[in-house]
N, C-alpha and C positions, 0 to 999 in steps of 0.2 A: 404150221410150227407149231411144238407142243409146248406146252405152257411150262412155265418158270417152276422149277418145283422149291415149292416152300421148307425150307427144313433148318433147321438150329446144329450147325454141325461144331462138336465139342461138350454138347450140353449133356449127353447120353455115358450112363458110365462106362459104357464100350468104349469109346472113342477118348474118355479118360485114362484108360487103362493101356491103350496102344499108344499113346502120344507119350506117358509115361515112360515106356517101351524103351520108345526111340530114344527120349530123354537121357534112359540110362546107358543105353550103347554111345552115344554121343560122348557122353560122362564120362566114360570108359576111355575112350579114343583118345578126348582132351588130356585124362592124365596121362595118356600115354608119352603126347608131347610135351605135357609140363616137365615129364621125370628125365626124356630125350634131353631138353633145354637145361635145368637142373645139373644134370651131369656133364656138361661141358658148358657154359653161358658163354664164353669167350667164341666161341664158332658164333653166335649170333651179332656181337658186339664187332662189328667190322666198319669202318666209315665216320670222322671224327666229322663229317656233316650232315649225318644224317639225321632224317628226321626223329627219329627212336629216340636220341638224345633229349630235345628238347622238350618229347612227351614225359619220357620218365622224369627227368629234372623238376618238369612242372610240380606231376604227381608226388611227389617226393620233397617239394618246399612245402607241401600243404600236409604231409604225414608227420612234418617235423613240428611246421608250426602248434597241428592238432596236438601232439602227443605234448609238446611245452605249454598247451594253454594258452598258445598266444594270437588273441583275436582280430590286434592292428594286422599283426603280420599275414592271417588269415585270409582277410579284405584285401590287405595288400596286395597278393598274392590273386585273388579273386578278382580284381580290377585292374589287372593288368593283362586277361584273359581277351585279346582280340581277335587274331587270326585264329588261334587254336580258343575254341569256347572252354569252358571249365568240366563237361559232364565226365569226360574222359579221368582226366585229373581226379578230381572226386574221388570216384570207383578206386581208381589206384592209391589214393591218400586211404581209405577207407580197408583196403587189402594191407598194404602196410600198417595201418595204425595196429590193428589187429592181430596181423601173421607177423610182425616184425619189419626192421628196414630191414631189407634183403633183395639185393638183384635178381634172385633166382623167382622171386615173386610179382615179375616185372612182364611178364606177359598176361597173368591169371584174369585179367579185366576182357582182354580180347578173348583167349580160350572162353568164358563165359560169353561171351557173345556168338561166337561158333555154334556154343551148344544150345543156346536160345535160338541162333537162326534155323538150326538145324530140326529142334522140334515145331519151329512156329509152321516153317516148310511143309514140315508133313499134315501139321492143323488144318495149315489154309486148304492144299492142295485136296486130302480127302472131305474136306469139309465142301468142296465145289458139285459134290455130286449126292442124291436122294439116296441112292440107291449101295448101302455102307460097302457093299464086298467093291466094287467097283473104286467106290472115293478110297479103300485101302490100298487098291493096288495103284490108283494114281499117287498118293504119299507116297509109298514104298520105291515106286518110281523115283519120284520127284529127289528123295532125298539120297538115293543111288545115284543119284549125278552131282550131286551137292557136297555126298561126302569122299567121293571120289577125285574131287577137285582140287590139283596139286597146287594150283596157285591162289585157290582160297581156303585152302588150310595152313599156306606157308604165310600167308600174309594174317591171319588169326592167331600165328602163335609168335606173334613179333607185337610189340610195342607201340602199335599204331592204333589211328582211330575208327579204321573199319571193321573191325571186328565189332565192336559195340555198332557200329554206326550200320550195318547191314543186320545186328537185331533189333534196333530201333524202327530201323525201315520196316522189317515183317510185322512187328509188334502192329504199327500201324494201318497197313493193308490187313491183318489179322481183324484189328479193332471196327473198321471200316464197314469189313463183311461181314462183322457181327452185327455192326447197328447197321447195315442196312437188311441183313434177314430177321432180324429180333421184332420185328413188326411195332416199333414205336417204343421198345425199350432203349431207354434213357442213360444208362450206366455205361455204356459202350461208347458214347458221345463223349463222355468225360476221358474215358480211356484212352480212347483216340485222342482226345486234346492234350493229352498229358506227356503222350508219346509223341506226339507233332513239336509240344515245347521241348522236351528232354533231345529229341532229335536235336534242334536246331542249335542245341549247347551243347549237342557233341561234335556237327561240323555243319556249319552252314549251307555250304554245295548239295551236301548231302538229301539235304531238308529239302530243296526249292528242287530236288530231281525225283521226289512222294510227294509235298504238299502241291504242287500244280498239276501232276495227273489225279490225283482221289479228287482236285475240287474239279477238274473237265470229266470225269468219270459221272461225281455227283449229279452236275447241270445235264449231261448228256443222257442218263439215266430217267429224268424228269426234265423233258424241256415247255411239255405242255406246264406242267405246275411251278415251273420257276418264272416262266413268264406270267401267268396267272397272279402270281404273288406278287411279282412285279408292279404289272398295270392298278394293282388293288392297292397298294400304299404309293405309287410317287406315281402323278400326274403331272402331264409336262406344265401347266400352271407353277406347279409347284416347282418344279427344278429349277425353273425361269425364275420364281421368288427365290432361291436359295443360289443362282448365281447371283443376282443382284445384291445381296446381301454379302457375300461374301467379295464381292470389286470393292464395297466402303468397308470391311473391317480390317483394322487398324493392324489385324494381328498378318492378317493374311497378305496385305500390305507390303509391311514392314519383310515380312518370309519372303514373297516374290522380289523384295527387291535384293535380300540377300543371294536368294539360287542363283540371279542375273549375276553378283560381282562374283560369286564362286565361279559359275561359268566361264566371265570374264578372266579370272585369275587361274582356271585349269590353262584356257587356250593360252592367255599370255609366257607359262611358262616360270621358270623362278626372279625372283625380283623384290628388292629391296625398298623402302621408301624412310623417309626421315619424318618421325614425329617428337617434337617437340629436342630437338637435335639427339635423338636415338634410333640408331637401325632397327628397324621392325619386318621382320618375312614374315608375307602372308601367305606364302608356299610353302608344302600341298595346303588349300584351305578347308584342312579338316576341323579346326575349329569352331567356323564359320558354318560349315554344312551343320554338324550339329547344334548351332545358334537355329539356324534356318529351320531345321526341324523340330526344337525345343520349341516354336513360336504356335508353329502347327500342332502340335501335341496339345499345347496349353486349349488353343481354340475347340478342337477338338473333346477336350474334359470338361472345357465348360460349356462346350454344348450336350452332352454326356447328362451332366449333373441338370441342365436345367430339361430335359427332354427324355431322362430314365425311365419311366415305365413304358409312354409310348416303344423305345427304344427294344426294351425286354419283351414287349406283348410281341414287337416283329419278328424278333429273332427267336420266338419258342425255345421249347427249354435245349433241345438239343444245339442250336442256334447259342443259345448265353452260355452252352459250355465252352465251343470253341471262342466265343468272344473273351469271356471272361479269365479263361485256364490256358488260352492259345496264343489269343493277340495282343490281348493287354500286355502278358509279362516280357511277351518279345517287342512290343513298342516301347516298353519302358526304357527297356535296356539299352533301345537306341540315343536315350538320353545323356549315358557315360562317355566322355571325349573320345573322338575318334571310333567308336565303335558303327554307327552307320556309315561312314565309309571306307571305313575297312572292309565291311560286311558288301558295299557296292563294290568294290574293288576285286574282291575276292571272286564272287558270282557271277563278274561283267565282264565284259569281253579284252578289259584292258588286263586280264589276269595273266602275263605271260612271260616269257624269260625275253631280252631283250635280243637276245642273239637267234632265237628260233623263227623260222619261217614256216607258217602255216597254209597247208594246199588240203582241201577238204576230200580230196582221191587218195591222198597219201595217208593221209588220217584215217580215214575208214579202213585200206590195207590193212596199216598197221592193228589197228583197233580190231580187226579181224582176226591177225597172226596172234595177239594175244588171249582173243577170245579161243580160238580153235587149241593151238600150242601151250598155253599158258594155263588156259584155270579148265580145260578136259584134258585129258592124258594122250589123245590124238584128236587128227580133223576129223575122222570118221566116228567119233565121241560125238564133238560137235556139228557136225552134219545132222546127224540122227535126234540131237536136240534140236537144234533149228528145225527140223522137217516135224517132228511129234508138236512143236511149239501152233509150228503154223494152223497144224489141223485142228490144235485147240480152239487157237484164234476164229478160225471161220465159224465152227463149231459152238459158240460163246451163250447161244441164245439156249441151248441146252443143259448149261450151268446152273447152277443157283445166284440167286440175285448179287447183282454186285462184281458177277465177275471181270466183266469187263475193265475194272478197276487195275486188274492182275498185268491183262494184255497192255494197258494203256501205261500202265508204269516204267513196263519192260519196254515199250515201243521208245517212249519219249525220253527216257533216260538213255537210251542206245544212242538215239537222234543226238541229246544235248554232248554226249563225251564224244561225239564224232565231230560235232559243228564247233564245240568251244576251242580256241587258239593253247589253250592250257591243256598238252596233251601228256594225260596221266595213264598208264594205262588201269594201276589200282584202282581209279575212279569206276570200275566194273565191279568193286567188289559189295558195294552193297546194294547194288537190283538183278543181282545174275541170278539171285532164288524164284524168281519171278518167272523169268526163263525156264529154269530147271519146274517149277510149276506148272507153267502151259505144258513141258514135256512130259510130262506125268500125268494129265490130265487126257493128253492128246493121247498116248501108250493107251491109257485105260479104258478110254472111247475106242480104237480097234480093237483090242483085245478083247473088250466085251461086243461087241458087234461081230469080231469073226466066231464069238464060241458061247453067242445066245442059246443056240439050240442044244449045246450040248449039257449035260448032266454036273450036276456040283461039282464031283469030286475030278472031273476031264479039264474044267473051266482052271480049278485050282492046280491040277498039275501043268499045262499050259502055262499060266500065269509063273509057277515056278520056274519052268524052265525058261521062259525070257527072261528072268533076274539072272539066273545061273549063266546065261548066255552073253548080258551084259557085265555082269561081274566078272567074267573068266576073263572077257574080252580085255577089261581097264586095268587087270590085274597084271598083265603080260608084258604092259608098257613101265618103264622106268618114267622116273620125272625128266622132263629136259631140260637143258638150260634154259629156254624160254620161262616158263616155271617161274625161276627163280627170278628173271627176269622182271618180270609184272610184278610182281612182289616184291622189289628191290630190296630182297634178301639173300644177303651173302651165303655162294656154295662151296667156299673153298679160300682159304690164304692168311695172313697173319693178324690175330687179335688184335684191337688197343687196348686191350687189360693189360696186352704185355707191357703196353709204356705206363700203364695207373700202376702197375706192380713196380716201375723200378722206382717212382717221386713218392709215394704214399708212407715207405718207414720213413721219411728223412721229413716228415708233417706229425708226429704223435703230439699232439699237448698243443699244437700252434691255434693261435686263434684267428689270424687272419695272413691269408697268402694271396702274394700274387702271381700270375701267368700273362709271362708273356710269348703267346702263340699266335702265329698269324698266318691266315687268320682267327680268329679268336671262336673256340667251338663250348657247351655247355657243358660237354664229354667231362673238360676237366673239376669242373662244380659239381657236376653228381656222383664222382668218385671219390671224389674227398668226400663229401657230404656221406655217402651211404658206406666208408671206411670208417668214419670216425663217430656215424650214426648222432652228428650235432648239425650246426648250425654255424660253423669256419665261417669268414668272412673270406669271399673267394672271389678278385675281383680281376678284371682282363680292360685293356686299354682299348679303346674302339677307335680303330687309324681309317681316314679317308682315302679312298685308292688313288691310285697313279700319281703319288707323291716322288718327290728324289729322294736323295741316300739322306742328306742332310735334314731335310723338314720330319722327317722318319725319325733321324735320332734325336732330333732336337723335342718333340713328341712325346717321345720316350723318357726323356729326362726330365719334361714338367712333370709328367703323370708318377714318375718314380716320387718325385718330391713332395704331389699331395697325398698320395696314399704311402700310408707309414703302416707296410707290412714286413709282420715281422723274418717270415721267408717271402723267395722267391721262385720258380719254376720257371725256366726259361729252356723253349724247345729250338735248337738248329736245325731245320728239315730241309738242309742241303739235298738231301737225296729223295724229300718227297712233293713231290707233284699233285699238288689240289685241281679241283674243278678252276678252270681260267675264269668264271664268273662268280666264284668266291671272294676275290680281293686280291692281298697286294703279291709282288713277286715277291722273290728270293730276296733280292735287295730289301726289301723291309725290315727283314728276318738280322740280317748280317745288320743293319744300323740299328735294332734293338738290341743285340747284343753288347755292341760299341755304345752304346748308353748305359747298360748296365756294369761291364767293366772297367768304366772308367767314373763310376759312380762311388765315392769314397765310403758312404754311409753302407755298401753291403760287400762283404766277401763270399769267393766259393768256397762250397765243402763240402762237395762230389761234384763227380761228371759220370756220368750212364750213360751208353750206349745201349739204342734197340733196333741193333741190325736189321731184325728182319723187319721191322716198319722204316729204316732208313732215315730214323731221327738220332739224334745225342740230347740228352737231357742235364741241364748243369743246376743244380740248389743252391741258392744265396742266401746268406744268412744276415741278418743287420747286425752292424756292428753295436757293442755296448755305447 
């Protein structure tokens, strides 16, 4: 078996120039996508309950707080990031702060992620080969598949987390390969630590899909060294002594008791207990989970303080980067209320819709259809990518040090999206670049093997012909409906901005607005804030599901009494049929309208139909 090529990809000026050229081409394509969106933003904003509304609203809240130098509001928004961490919102806020509060900038962070992913895909693929020409062919093939992907382009021209998620995942892989190939150079370990931390605070499930494969790759590449390191520092006697100390430790004893209580409460379900005459509910046990973790964190911090010198010596420089710049920030973030329990729910097997029925075989078939018909122009392209990726995986030892991390990332991520009960096709977005890298490497290996004895001009001609054939084949196919489906991207239909154009003119110089729209949507909040470039108070009632008409009417009446809004927007959605799991039936909407009509504090000043969406909007003003 040939020795691993000892190379330093990307250090040479030629590699940097080629990567810059790739970046320039990707930037021009991204600019075209941005111009297409800016010409007609309404084509994207369809679906009152789509996640893009929440992502844009979150970044907009950050931007308005920054513009007003309101540190308290900024920190409050930062602390409420639980299911969706803050990185994407902060990047979007930076764009809006410097570019202006405007919805046409909403997709810029995702497009930046697309450009970065393309550049890193080329750099990683090219860096897998010691021979520069073969590396260039691998990189060119990889980005050919990546740039042609319809689903990848659609979801990264949206206000979604996947664009930056893919870029940060690629940066983590690139940093790992550079650290692995740099023969002890430590700065790339720091870059890897920071990239992993940023990815965690971009989206936690994508962090899991990256951190676990990189850890497996690092251990598998040096099993003997890891075992030697472990036996040199941890003897059976030391382990037994540590376990005995843990059994007697008061912090860990109390934490264990709390964990058992959390398990018991979760197993029992909702319950209410009486404490000093007050009804108290401990379900869900999110705060108890944080309390138990906090005790373990304190115990660990005390142990680190007592043995810091020994711990630092054991970790070595690269390990210290990962510990202090990656593990510690994430561990500290779990001290915030509900953060740990939300993380465990989101990445765990309980994250699925209650009405969903999971079947592994059906999941595999569905994910393949998404891969073949959504993230590639046609099944033949997906089959070609798969075959070439298999070739590269079989011949991994011929590639640069650390190359198995690419294959492990692709394989484990594919397995995870199939096995997880929350079946979302867009979860393929952040790791497919690894498959395209393997495909580029496999194609370069085949071309190199077939043309090894030919003169250089003939090799270049054959490579150019192969690229031309692939590009011509992909250009012959129009994007299918599946491409839009996997990206949850609208293809045609009326825009929700038609609804916003009806109520926004009635809210000029209004400081507080109530929105009666069931179920509630942050679409109303961000459109009002983006229109006025201000933080008008916008509130919507949160109502339980499956209540009677009279109960809904009473709840809305009480809410109107508590919230002193200057104006109200009521949405009559008689012809709108939302997704069943989103909440209340139309009966709750009619009850809300009755509550407003019978409230003497408000008078109706306008009724605006939106026939394209099947909605009627009424504007109410508080009487003097």
